C-alpha positions as CSV (number, residue, x, y, z in Angstrom):
1,M,-25.5,3.5,23.5
2,L,-28.0,5.6,21.5
3,R,-25.9,8.6,21.8
4,M,-22.9,6.6,20.6
5,L,-24.8,5.4,17.6
6,T,-25.7,8.9,16.8
7,Y,-22.1,10.0,16.9
8,G,-21.4,7.1,14.6
9,N,-24.1,8.2,12.2
10,R,-22.7,11.8,12.1
11,T,-19.2,10.6,11.5
12,G,-20.5,8.1,9.0
13,W,-22.2,10.8,6.9
14,L,-19.0,12.9,7.1
15,V,-16.6,10.3,5.9
16,L,-19.1,9.2,3.2
17,A,-19.1,12.8,1.9
18,V,-15.3,12.9,2.0
19,L,-14.9,9.6,0.2
20,F,-17.5,10.6,-2.4
21,L,-15.5,13.7,-3.2
22,L,-12.1,12.2,-3.1
23,I,-12.7,8.8,-4.7
24,L,-16.2,8.0,-6.0
25,L,-16.8,11.2,-7.9
26,P,-13.5,11.1,-9.9
27,L,-14.0,7.4,-10.8
28,A,-17.7,8.0,-11.6
29,A,-16.5,10.7,-14.0
30,V,-14.3,8.1,-15.8
31,I,-17.4,5.7,-16.1
32,I,-19.7,8.6,-17.2
33,Q,-17.1,9.2,-20.0
34,V,-17.8,5.7,-21.2
35,L,-21.6,6.4,-21.4
36,L,-21.5,10.1,-22.4
37,P,-18.2,10.8,-24.3
38,G,-17.2,14.5,-24.2
39,V,-19.7,15.5,-21.5
40,F,-16.9,17.1,-19.5
41,F,-15.6,19.1,-22.5
42,G,-18.9,20.7,-23.5
43,K,-20.1,18.0,-25.9
44,L,-22.8,15.4,-25.3
45,V,-22.7,12.2,-27.3
46,M,-24.4,9.0,-26.3
47,G,-22.0,6.1,-25.7
48,D,-22.4,2.3,-26.3
49,I,-23.0,0.3,-23.1
50,S,-22.1,-2.9,-25.0
51,L,-18.6,-1.8,-24.7
52,L,-18.5,-3.3,-21.2
53,L,-19.1,-6.8,-22.8
54,D,-16.3,-6.4,-25.3
55,V,-13.9,-7.6,-22.6
56,F,-15.2,-11.2,-23.5
57,R,-14.9,-10.6,-27.2
58,R,-11.6,-8.8,-27.6
59,P,-8.6,-11.2,-27.1
60,L,-6.4,-8.5,-25.6
61,W,-9.0,-7.4,-23.0
62,L,-9.9,-11.0,-22.1
63,A,-6.3,-11.9,-21.7
64,S,-5.7,-8.8,-19.5
65,L,-8.6,-9.8,-17.3
66,K,-7.4,-13.4,-17.0
67,N,-3.8,-12.4,-16.3
68,S,-4.9,-9.9,-13.6
69,V,-6.9,-12.6,-11.9
70,L,-4.1,-15.1,-12.0
71,L,-1.5,-12.6,-10.9
72,G,-3.7,-11.3,-8.0
73,T,-4.7,-14.7,-6.7
74,G,-1.3,-16.3,-6.9
75,T,0.5,-13.4,-5.3
76,T,-2.1,-13.0,-2.6
77,I,-2.0,-16.6,-1.4
78,I,1.8,-16.9,-1.4
79,A,2.5,-13.3,-0.1
80,T,0.0,-13.7,2.7
81,I,1.4,-16.9,3.9
82,I,5.0,-15.7,3.7
83,G,4.3,-12.3,5.2
84,G,2.1,-13.7,8.0
85,A,4.7,-16.4,8.9
86,I,7.6,-13.9,9.0
87,A,5.5,-11.4,11.2
88,I,4.7,-14.2,13.7
89,V,8.4,-15.2,13.9
90,R,9.5,-11.5,14.2
91,A,6.9,-10.8,16.9
92,R,7.9,-13.8,19.0
93,W,11.7,-13.9,18.6
94,S,14.3,-11.3,19.0
95,F,17.6,-11.9,17.2
96,P,20.5,-10.0,15.6
97,T,19.6,-8.5,12.2
98,A,15.9,-8.4,13.2
99,K,15.9,-4.5,12.8
100,L,17.2,-4.9,9.3
101,L,14.0,-6.9,8.5
102,D,11.9,-4.0,9.8
103,M,13.8,-1.6,7.7
104,A,13.5,-3.8,4.6
105,V,9.8,-4.0,5.0
106,W,9.4,-0.2,4.9
107,L,11.9,0.0,2.1
108,L,9.9,-2.3,-0.1
109,I,6.7,-0.4,0.7
110,I,8.0,3.0,-0.3
111,T,10.1,1.8,-3.3
112,P,8.1,2.3,-6.5
113,S,7.3,-1.0,-8.2
114,F,8.9,0.1,-11.4
115,I,12.2,0.5,-9.7
116,L,12.0,-2.9,-8.3
117,A,11.0,-4.3,-11.6
118,Q,13.9,-2.7,-13.4
119,G,16.2,-4.1,-10.8
120,W,14.9,-7.6,-11.5
121,V,15.1,-7.1,-15.3
122,M,18.8,-5.9,-15.0
123,F,19.6,-8.9,-12.9
124,A,17.6,-11.7,-14.6
125,S,17.6,-10.7,-18.3
126,A,19.4,-12.8,-20.8
127,D,22.5,-10.5,-20.6
128,G,21.8,-9.3,-17.1
129,L,24.1,-9.4,-14.0
130,A,23.2,-12.9,-13.1
131,A,24.2,-14.3,-16.5
132,R,27.3,-12.2,-17.0
133,W,28.7,-12.2,-13.4
134,L,27.3,-15.5,-12.0
135,G,26.7,-17.6,-15.1
136,W,23.0,-18.1,-14.1
137,T,21.7,-18.2,-17.7
138,W,18.7,-20.4,-16.5
139,L,17.4,-17.6,-14.4
140,H,16.0,-15.7,-17.4
141,S,13.5,-18.5,-18.4
142,L,12.6,-19.0,-14.7
143,I,11.7,-15.4,-14.0
144,F,10.2,-14.2,-17.3
145,Q,7.0,-16.4,-17.2
146,P,3.8,-16.1,-15.3
147,A,5.0,-18.2,-12.3
148,G,8.2,-16.1,-12.2
149,L,6.2,-12.9,-12.3
150,I,4.0,-14.1,-9.4
151,A,7.3,-14.9,-7.5
152,V,8.7,-11.4,-8.1
153,M,5.3,-9.8,-7.2
154,T,5.3,-11.9,-4.0
155,L,8.7,-10.8,-3.0
156,S,7.7,-7.1,-3.3
157,K,4.1,-7.3,-1.9
158,F,4.6,-9.6,1.2
159,P,5.5,-6.6,3.4
160,L,1.8,-5.5,3.3
161,A,0.7,-8.8,4.9
162,Y,3.7,-8.7,7.2
163,L,2.9,-5.2,8.5
164,T,-0.7,-5.9,9.1
165,V,-0.2,-9.2,11.0
166,Y,2.8,-7.8,12.9
167,T,0.7,-4.8,14.1
168,A,-2.1,-7.1,15.2
169,L,0.4,-8.9,17.4
170,E,1.2,-5.8,19.4
171,W,-1.1,-6.8,22.2
172,K,-1.8,-10.4,23.6
173,V,-4.0,-12.1,26.2
174,D,-1.9,-15.0,27.5
175,R,-4.8,-16.3,29.7
176,L,-6.6,-17.6,26.6
177,G,-3.6,-19.8,25.7
178,E,-2.9,-20.7,29.3
179,A,-6.5,-22.0,29.7
180,A,-6.0,-24.2,26.6
181,R,-2.8,-25.5,27.9
182,L,-4.3,-26.3,31.3
183,S,-7.0,-28.3,29.4
184,G,-4.2,-30.5,27.9
185,A,-3.7,-28.7,24.5
186,T,-0.2,-28.9,22.9
187,P,1.6,-25.6,21.8
188,W,0.6,-26.4,18.2
189,T,-3.1,-26.9,19.1
190,V,-3.1,-23.6,21.2
191,W,-1.7,-21.7,18.1
192,R,-4.0,-23.4,15.6
193,T,-7.3,-23.2,17.6
194,V,-6.7,-20.0,19.7
195,Q,-4.1,-17.6,18.4
196,A,-4.6,-18.2,14.6
197,P,-8.3,-17.6,14.6
198,L,-7.8,-14.4,16.6
199,L,-5.4,-13.3,13.9
200,L,-8.0,-13.8,11.1
201,P,-8.9,-10.1,10.7
202,A,-5.2,-9.2,10.3
203,F,-4.6,-12.0,7.8
204,C,-7.8,-11.0,5.8
205,S,-6.8,-7.3,5.9
206,G,-3.2,-8.2,4.7
207,A,-4.5,-10.4,2.0
208,M,-6.8,-7.7,0.8
209,L,-4.0,-5.2,0.7
210,V,-1.8,-7.6,-1.3
211,F,-4.6,-8.5,-3.8
212,M,-5.5,-4.9,-4.4
213,D,-2.0,-3.7,-4.7
214,T,-1.2,-6.5,-7.1
215,V,-4.1,-6.2,-9.5
216,G,-3.9,-2.4,-9.4
217,D,-0.1,-2.3,-9.9
218,F,1.0,-1.0,-13.3
219,G,4.8,-0.5,-13.0
220,L,6.1,-3.9,-12.0
221,P,4.1,-6.2,-14.4
222,A,4.5,-3.7,-17.2
223,S,8.3,-3.6,-16.8
224,I,8.5,-7.4,-16.6
225,A,6.1,-7.8,-19.5
226,A,8.5,-5.7,-21.7
227,V,10.6,-8.9,-21.7
228,F,7.7,-11.4,-22.2
229,R,4.1,-10.6,-23.2
230,F,1.8,-10.6,-20.2
231,P,-0.7,-7.8,-20.4
232,T,-2.8,-6.9,-17.3
233,L,-5.8,-4.6,-16.9
234,P,-3.7,-1.6,-15.7
235,Y,-1.4,-2.0,-18.6
236,S,-4.3,-2.1,-21.1
237,V,-5.8,1.0,-19.4
238,Y,-2.4,2.7,-19.8
239,S,-2.3,1.7,-23.5
240,A,-5.8,3.1,-24.0
241,L,-4.7,6.5,-22.6
242,Y,-1.3,6.7,-24.2
243,T,-1.8,5.4,-27.7
244,S,-3.4,7.3,-30.5
245,P,-6.4,7.7,-30.6
246,I,-6.9,8.1,-26.9
247,R,-9.7,5.7,-25.7
248,F,-11.3,7.1,-22.6
249,D,-14.2,4.7,-23.1
250,M,-11.9,1.7,-23.1
251,A,-10.1,2.9,-20.0
252,G,-13.4,3.3,-18.2
253,A,-14.6,-0.2,-19.2
254,L,-11.4,-1.9,-18.1
255,S,-11.4,0.1,-14.9
256,F,-14.9,-1.1,-14.2
257,Y,-13.6,-4.7,-14.1
258,L,-10.8,-3.7,-11.8
259,V,-13.3,-2.4,-9.3
260,L,-15.4,-5.5,-9.8
261,L,-12.5,-7.7,-8.8
262,I,-12.0,-5.7,-5.7
263,A,-15.7,-6.0,-4.8
264,L,-15.6,-9.8,-5.1
265,A,-12.5,-10.0,-2.9
266,M,-14.1,-7.7,-0.3
267,A,-17.2,-9.9,-0.3
268,V,-15.0,-12.9,0.6
269,Q,-13.3,-10.9,3.4
270,L,-16.6,-9.7,4.8
271,Y,-17.9,-13.3,4.9
272,A,-14.8,-14.4,6.8
273,M,-15.0,-11.5,9.3
274,R,-18.7,-12.3,10.2
275,K,-18.0,-15.8,11.3
276,S,-16.7,-14.8,14.8
277,R,-16.0,-11.9,17.1
278,F,-12.5,-10.6,17.5
279,D,-12.7,-8.0,20.2
280,F,-10.7,-10.1,22.7
281,L,-8.6,-7.5,24.5
282,T,-9.2,-7.1,28.2
283,S,-7.5,-5.2,31.1
284,R,-5.2,-8.2,31.4
285,A,-3.7,-7.8,27.9
286,T,0.0,-7.1,27.8
287,R,2.2,-5.7,25.1
288,S,4.0,-8.4,23.2
289,V,7.8,-8.5,23.8
290,A,10.0,-10.5,21.5
291,K,12.3,-13.0,23.3
292,R,15.7,-14.3,22.4
293,P,15.6,-17.9,21.2
294,A,17.1,-20.4,23.7
295,K,19.1,-22.0,20.8
296,G,19.4,-21.9,17.1
297,T,19.9,-18.1,16.9
298,Y,22.1,-18.6,13.9
299,V,19.3,-20.2,12.0
300,F,17.2,-17.0,12.3
301,V,20.2,-14.8,11.4
302,L,21.1,-16.8,8.3
303,G,17.5,-17.2,7.2
304,N,16.9,-13.4,7.6
305,I,20.0,-12.5,5.7
306,A,19.2,-14.8,2.8
307,L,15.7,-13.3,2.7
308,L,17.1,-9.7,2.6
309,L,19.6,-10.5,-0.1
310,I,16.8,-11.8,-2.4
311,V,14.0,-9.1,-1.7
312,I,16.3,-6.1,-1.3
313,G,19.7,-7.1,-2.6
314,I,18.7,-8.1,-6.1
315,P,16.4,-5.3,-7.1
316,L,18.1,-2.4,-5.3
317,G,21.5,-3.8,-5.7
318,S,21.1,-3.9,-9.4
319,N,20.0,-0.2,-9.4
320,F,23.0,0.6,-7.2
321,L,25.4,-1.0,-9.7
322,M,23.7,0.9,-12.5
323,S,24.1,4.2,-10.6
324,V,27.9,3.7,-10.2
325,S,28.4,2.1,-13.6
326,E,30.0,4.3,-16.4
327,T,27.8,2.8,-19.1
328,A,24.3,1.3,-19.2
329,S,25.7,-2.2,-20.0
330,G,27.7,-2.2,-16.8
331,A,31.0,-2.1,-18.7
332,G,33.6,0.8,-18.6
333,G,34.3,0.6,-14.9
334,F,32.7,2.4,-11.9
335,T,32.1,6.1,-11.3
336,L,30.4,8.7,-9.0
337,R,29.6,10.9,-11.9
338,H,25.8,10.3,-11.7
339,Y,25.7,11.3,-8.0
340,R,27.7,14.5,-8.7
341,E,25.2,15.4,-11.4
342,L,22.4,15.4,-8.9
343,F,23.8,18.5,-7.1
344,T,25.6,20.3,-10.0
345,G,22.6,20.7,-12.4
346,D,19.8,23.2,-12.4
347,G,18.4,22.1,-9.0
348,T,15.5,20.2,-10.6
349,L,16.0,17.2,-8.5
350,L,16.2,19.1,-5.2
351,S,13.1,21.1,-5.9
352,G,11.3,18.0,-7.0
353,L,12.3,16.2,-3.9
354,L,11.2,19.0,-1.6
355,H,7.8,19.2,-3.5
356,S,7.3,15.5,-3.1
357,L,8.1,15.5,0.6
358,E,5.7,18.5,1.2
359,I,2.9,16.7,-0.7
360,A,3.5,13.4,1.0
361,A,3.5,15.0,4.5
362,A,0.2,16.8,3.9
363,A,-1.3,13.6,2.4
364,A,-0.2,11.5,5.4
365,V,-1.8,13.9,8.0
366,L,-5.0,14.4,6.0
367,G,-5.2,10.8,5.2
368,L,-4.6,9.7,8.8
369,I,-7.5,11.9,10.0
370,V,-9.8,10.5,7.3
371,G,-8.7,6.9,7.6
372,F,-9.1,7.0,11.4
373,L,-12.7,8.3,11.1
374,I,-13.4,5.6,8.5
375,A,-12.0,2.8,10.7
376,Y,-14.1,4.1,13.7
377,V,-17.2,4.0,11.6
378,L,-16.5,0.5,10.2
379,T,-15.6,-0.9,13.7
380,Y,-17.9,0.7,16.2
381,S,-20.9,2.2,14.5
382,Q,-24.1,0.8,13.1
383,F,-24.2,3.3,10.3
384,K,-26.4,1.8,7.6
385,W,-24.0,2.8,4.7
386,R,-20.8,1.6,6.4
387,K,-20.5,-1.3,3.9
388,A,-20.5,1.2,1.1
389,I,-17.8,3.2,3.1
390,D,-15.8,0.0,3.3
391,V,-16.1,-0.6,-0.5
392,I,-15.3,3.0,-1.5
393,S,-12.3,3.3,0.9
394,L,-10.7,0.4,-0.9
395,V,-11.5,1.2,-4.5
396,S,-8.6,3.7,-5.1
397,L,-6.1,1.1,-4.2
398,A,-7.3,-1.2,-7.0
399,V,-7.7,1.5,-9.6
400,P,-4.4,2.6,-11.3
401,G,-3.3,6.1,-10.4
402,I,-3.5,7.1,-14.0
403,V,-7.3,6.4,-14.1
404,L,-7.8,8.2,-10.8
405,G,-5.8,11.2,-12.2
406,I,-8.0,11.3,-15.3
407,G,-11.1,11.5,-13.1
408,Y,-9.5,14.3,-11.1
409,I,-8.9,16.2,-14.3
410,F,-12.6,15.7,-15.3
411,I,-13.9,17.0,-12.0
412,W,-11.4,19.8,-11.0
413,N,-10.9,21.3,-14.4
414,Q,-14.4,22.8,-14.8
415,S,-14.4,26.4,-15.8
416,W,-17.2,27.3,-13.4
417,L,-15.0,26.3,-10.4
418,E,-12.7,29.2,-11.2
419,H,-15.4,31.6,-10.1
420,I,-15.6,30.1,-6.6
421,G,-11.8,29.6,-6.2
422,L,-11.8,25.8,-6.5
423,L,-10.2,25.3,-9.9
424,L,-7.6,22.9,-8.4
425,Y,-6.2,21.6,-11.7
426,G,-2.8,23.1,-12.2
427,T,-2.2,23.6,-8.5
428,P,-0.4,21.4,-6.0
429,W,-3.6,20.9,-4.1
430,I,-4.9,18.5,-6.7
431,L,-1.8,16.3,-6.1
432,I,-2.4,16.4,-2.3
433,L,-6.1,15.4,-2.8
434,A,-5.2,12.5,-5.2
435,S,-2.4,11.3,-2.8
436,V,-4.9,11.3,0.1
437,A,-7.3,9.2,-2.0
438,G,-4.5,6.9,-2.8
439,A,-3.4,6.6,0.9
440,I,-6.8,6.0,2.4
441,P,-7.0,2.3,1.7
442,V,-3.7,1.5,3.3
443,I,-4.3,3.7,6.3
444,T,-7.8,2.3,6.8
445,R,-6.8,-1.4,6.6
446,I,-4.0,-1.0,9.1
447,I,-6.1,0.9,11.6
448,V,-9.2,-1.4,11.2
449,G,-6.9,-4.4,12.0
450,A,-5.9,-2.7,15.3
451,M,-9.4,-1.4,16.3
452,A,-10.9,-4.9,15.8
453,K,-9.2,-5.9,19.0
454,V,-10.5,-3.0,21.1
455,P,-13.9,-3.8,22.6
456,A,-16.7,-1.2,22.1
457,Q,-17.6,-1.6,25.7
458,L,-14.5,0.4,26.7
459,L,-15.8,3.3,24.8
460,S,-19.4,2.7,26.1
461,A,-18.2,2.7,29.7
462,A,-16.4,6.0,29.3
463,Q,-19.5,7.5,27.6
464,M,-21.6,6.4,30.5
465,Q,-19.2,8.4,32.8
466,G,-19.9,11.5,30.8
467,A,-16.8,11.5,28.5
468,P,-17.5,13.3,25.2
469,F,-16.6,11.8,21.8
470,T,-13.3,13.6,21.5
471,Q,-12.3,12.6,25.0
472,R,-13.1,8.9,24.5
473,V,-11.1,8.9,21.2
474,T,-8.1,10.8,22.5
475,T,-7.8,9.1,25.9
476,I,-8.9,5.5,25.2
477,L,-8.9,4.6,21.5
478,V,-5.8,6.5,20.3
479,P,-3.5,5.3,23.0
480,L,-4.4,1.7,22.3
481,V,-3.9,1.9,18.6
482,K,-1.0,4.4,18.6
483,G,1.4,2.0,17.0
484,A,-1.1,1.3,14.2
485,L,-1.6,5.0,13.7
486,L,2.2,5.6,13.4
487,S,2.5,2.6,10.9
488,A,-0.4,3.9,8.8
489,A,1.0,7.5,8.6
490,L,4.4,6.3,7.7
491,A,3.1,3.9,5.1
492,A,1.0,6.8,3.5
493,F,4.0,9.1,3.6
494,G,6.3,6.7,2.0
495,A,3.9,5.6,-0.7
496,S,2.9,9.2,-1.6
497,V,6.5,10.3,-2.2
498,F,6.9,7.9,-5.1
499,D,3.4,7.9,-6.6
500,L,4.6,8.1,-10.2
501,A,1.2,7.6,-11.9
502,I,-0.7,10.4,-10.1
503,A,2.3,12.7,-10.2
504,S,3.0,12.2,-13.9
505,I,-0.5,13.2,-15.0
506,L,-1.4,15.9,-12.4
507,Y,1.8,17.8,-11.6
508,P,1.4,21.5,-12.3
509,P,3.6,23.4,-14.7
510,N,7.1,24.3,-13.2
511,F,6.3,22.1,-10.2
512,M,8.4,19.0,-10.7
513,T,8.2,16.1,-8.3
514,L,10.8,13.4,-7.5
515,P,9.1,10.5,-9.4
516,V,8.5,12.8,-12.5
517,V,12.3,13.7,-12.4
518,I,13.2,10.1,-12.2
519,N,10.8,8.9,-14.9
520,K,12.0,11.6,-17.3
521,A,15.6,10.5,-16.8
522,F,14.5,6.9,-17.6
523,E,12.6,8.2,-20.7
524,D,15.8,10.0,-21.8
525,L,17.8,6.7,-21.3
526,N,19.8,8.3,-18.6
527,F,19.7,5.2,-16.4
528,G,22.7,6.1,-14.2
529,Y,21.3,9.5,-13.3
530,A,17.8,8.0,-12.6
531,A,19.2,5.2,-10.5
532,A,21.3,7.7,-8.5
533,A,18.3,10.0,-8.0
534,T,16.1,7.0,-6.9
535,L,18.7,5.8,-4.3
536,T,19.4,9.3,-3.0
537,G,15.7,10.3,-2.7
538,G,14.7,6.9,-1.3
539,G,17.5,7.0,1.2
540,L,16.4,10.4,2.5
541,V,12.8,9.2,2.8
542,V,13.8,6.1,4.8
543,L,15.9,8.3,7.1
544,I,12.9,10.6,7.8
545,M,10.7,7.6,8.5
546,A,13.3,6.1,10.8
547,V,13.5,9.3,12.9
548,L,9.7,9.6,13.1
549,E,9.5,5.9,14.1
550,L,12.1,6.5,16.9
551,L,10.4,9.6,18.1
552,F,6.8,8.5,18.1
553,R,6.8,4.7,18.5
554,P,5.3,3.8,22.0
555,K,8.0,3.1,24.5
556,K,7.8,-0.5,25.5
557,K,9.5,-0.1,29.0
558,R,7.0,2.6,30.0
559,V,4.1,0.6,28.8
560,R,5.3,-2.6,30.5
561,S,5.7,-0.7,33.7
562,S,2.2,0.7,33.4
563,A,0.8,-2.8,32.8
564,Y,2.6,-4.1,35.9
565,E,1.2,-1.3,38.0
566,S,-2.3,-2.1,36.8
567,H,-1.8,-5.8,37.8
568,T,-0.5,-4.9,41.2
């Protein structure tokens, strides 16, 4: 056990150093800019710490803080309940169109939020598709208000809770429920007192992902807020950076409160996780297999189709209609002109797509290695700084990518770095590092949820037999959490392709990326081309992820056979 703790400490120091370099140092640079303006540009001017308290005196800042708290809390509660419930149903029942639900979840995760928001705006605005084609004039007042924004955010963020809970249901120990049933418990009592408490880590992880992704999201609330005034912290940070004069100090102060919100949410999660133990897997555990319902299959099918039409059909369908419309208003008939322009121009879109795929692939591989080590330290080690690792590993999810990008410019644009070959600003490497930093929170939460079910005694027993660290990890831990590793890598890959904020601020000259190409088309009011580029690029990414899922997802028949052999 002592040697295992030693390995944990070594790994802990390693991941702490990596997190400090990738996340903490760039964010610290933004905060330092608040206290010492110009320090990264050769000037040293003392700042005013009272700026941090201005959030309670300036109406816009205070409204941004209140709106972020309201939006994050409401979306987290509703999205976690909906995502968790759908995951439980999907894990238990097999029905036609179930695969479409899995695809929709990944599609929502990789689709940039500003694309979803624009789809909802085109559908629900006063002269949108719902009003002109369906006569739903009431939808405008229903959507463009705080409750409506929470509903739209819920429909786009619930896949994070769904994915986390669904992954945690990969393995099950039926004997726990059977013991309760033999003691006279009803099925509802078994689920409420046995199964639901064991899923608590997954629900907490899913809720944390939803909360952080919501309060740190810039694109969706900003696009919706263009119709009605609802400033949030990320939007105010963006305003500080992209209005004249540029207010780096204001951006740093508001970013501080974003990090504070995350710290408070994490404290709640840690309190819940400490209440009980969750390493319940034994050698009798079996892989969960969804069963066909004895009756009422059509209820599952109809309910699933209705859900898909709302969460996918409205936002992406509106973008599709825009991509084939001759004019931005939808009038003038349909055309494929925008799709032809993707391949008849100067090749900007294709080169941008290739660059984005290369960066996302590198970020997924590097992020998976770092995220796995972080999850190992958080789950199995007694490293004294593991709470700090947990906090730092989640911070980048809450902080807008623009703020993180500013920090990377401060750190990696120092002239002295050129002499040692580490002047990364202006090179694709800075995009890869920033993408890894952005992917670490999602990867870590997914893997931690899976590792929480694997008892440390399995690794300790192998160590007592003389198995070294790498052998224990590759022969015991990785096979048991293989599904979670694949989910984490695909999530990181999909999210990195469309990371508009980081790509916009860090892309090197003559190195266009897909989100930058799409954003420039939107800025030039070429909505049809932008929508066509979005759907084409997104479709290719989904195809790549589907192929990887098919190739590397654990084969259930082989595992069931192995489990049967172990029983016999």
